[in-house]
N, C-alpha and C positions, 0 to 999 in steps of 0.2 A: 503494500500497500503506498502510494507517492503523497506529502501534502505541496500542496501548492498555496498561497496566501494571494487574493486578490481584494482590493478594495475593502481591506481590513477584514474581510472572511477566509476562514482557513477552508479550504477543499479538499477532500481525500478520494483519491484514484486508487483503482487497483493496478498494477503495473500491466496486465494483459488488457487494459482499456485504452492504454496510449497508445491509439494506433494512429496513422496519416498524419494529420497535422495538430493533434489534439494537443501532445505534451508542448508544442512551441506554442499555441495559442495559449495554454496555462502559464506557462513560463515567461511570457512577455507580457501578459494581461491582457491580451487583445480576447480573451474566452466571452463571448457574449457581449463585447463592449459595446455595440452600437445599441442593443435593447436596454443593456444598463443604462446608458447614456440617457437615451431616451426618456423611459421610464423616470429616472431620478430627477429630469427636467419636470414632468408633465403629473406625476403623483402629488396628491393635496390630502391634509386631512381630511377624513370621513370617507376616502375611497375604501372599496374592495376589489382586491383584484384576483383574478382568477387567471391560472399559469397553465397553459395547453402545451405539453411538453416540458413538463420540469426539468428533465435531463439529471444534473449533479444538484440540483436544490439551490442554484446559486442566485437566479431569479428571485425565486420566494424568500431567500434569508436576506438580500437587500429589500425587496418591499416592505419584509415584516420589521425590518429596521426603521423603516420609515411608518408603517401603519399597525403595528403592533399584529400579533399572531394570529389572532382571531380574524383578521382583514384579511387574511391569505390564502388560498386552495390551490394547490396543485393538483394535477393529472398528467401520468407515466404510466404509457403501456408495457415497458418492458422489467419483469417481476425485480431481476437482480438490480436494476438503476432504479426504482422504487424505495429498494432499501436501503441503496446508498445515498439518494436524496433526504431520506430521513434521518440517516446517519449524521448528516453533513449538516443539517436544519439544528440536532440537536447540538452538535459538536459547538455550533455557532450561537447557542443560546436561545434557540427558537423551537425547542420541541413541542411546541402546541400547535405548531404549523402543519397542517393535515396535506397528504398526497395520497390520492385515490391512485390505485392501481385499474388501467382500463386504458384503451384507445378511444379517443373523442371522435364521434361520428356524426352525420349531419342527421341521422334517425335509425330508429332501430332498437332492438333487446337482445339479451344472451350473451352471446360472445363472437368475436370476430377474428381472424386469420390476421397474425401479425408477422413482420419477419425481421427475427431478432438478429442482430449481426456482432461479429466479435467488438466492432467499432461503434458501441451502444447510440453513439449519436447519429448515426448513420442509419439506424434502424427505422422501420415504416411500416405501414400498410402497403398490399398491393399496388404497385403503380402501372401505369398504361403499358409499361413494357414486360410486366412480370415481377417476379420476383428476383432479387440479386445474387449471383451464385452463390455467396458465403452466407445466405441469409436459414437460419434455422426456423420455421414454420410453427408456430405455437397460437394458441388460442388464447387468448386475453377477454376481460369484460368489456362489452360495449357500453361508453359512455356517452349519450344523446346529449348533443350541445343543450338541447330546448330543456330538460332536464338540469342540467347543472347551472343554467342562467338563472330558472325559477326557483332553485332550492337555495343558493348561495347567493344570489341578487348581485351579482360583480356590478361596479362602473369602468371597471378596468380589465380589460383581456389582453395579454399577451400570449402567443401564439408562434411556436416554433416545432413544428410537426412535419416536417420532411416531406411536403407536397398536399398533405392531408389539410393544408389550409385552404385550397381549392373547395372543397365540398363544404366546409366547415365555415368558412366566413363569408360565403354567399348566402348564408341563412339569416333572418332576423336575429337581432342584436337589442331587445328590449331591454332598457335600463343602462346600457352601456355608454359612454361617454367619450373613451379612448381605446384605441386598438393599437397596439405595438406589435407587429409581425413582420417575419423574415420570411421574404418571397423563395422558391424555390423553381427559377425559371425552366432548370436543367429537366426537370419532372414533365412541366406543361406548358412551357415556353409561353413567350410573349401574350399571346392568346389569355392564356389562363391567366396570369398578371391582370391584364384588363379586365378582365371578367371579376374578379374578386374588386378592383378598386371602383368598376361600376356600380357593382350589389351594394359597396360602403356609400358611394355618393348618394345611390337612390333611395338610402335611410337617412341621408343629412349629413352622412359625416365630408368633412374637408381635410387636405392635408394638412399636418402640425409641422410645427420646428422639430428637428433631430431626425429626420430620414437620411440614410447614409448607406449607398450601396443598395444591397438588397433587403433592407431592413428599413420598412414604410411605418408611418407614423399617421392616423388619421383620429379627429375629434369631431364633437358634435355639441 
């Protein structure tokens, strides 16, 4: 297990998970830095944040430091990653932040197939080109977005779900005033990004400060 320090938080990561550019991003402080910058710029007292794709728990911990533990909820599909996020949250003084196991979907109940990869941050639902070669297909609980919104009532949604945002962020977002999300045009192309932006615009969202590269920020 390796420990990395980012923005005053300590993140523990198994050696086996340090694939691709993850170790370099963690060591340099670039890990999820665009999402972190945008959220810290826009979060305000009284907000409630729903983090779709909680990963290491970094974004949840940052938000909990601003909003408090009860005002943050994470959702993460990978069972081992869920345990890791919970460990990191507890290690940083936020054991009360809940991280639900499951894959966020537009609709549906029961379980869905999920492609768990050795590089946990690249795990995802089945894409248009099928499963990656090194994905272990497992079944995880389906977490319908509408139920999450109705039960937790977030005002802020952070989303990084490796292409799944095309399905999820084109759904109604009642009560949400801010959306910070990473796009994955390599999965669905520029047309997919345009569909997400159009769906948000139709609900009254406009672009906000903090967008960088593939991380977009919308408010209403």
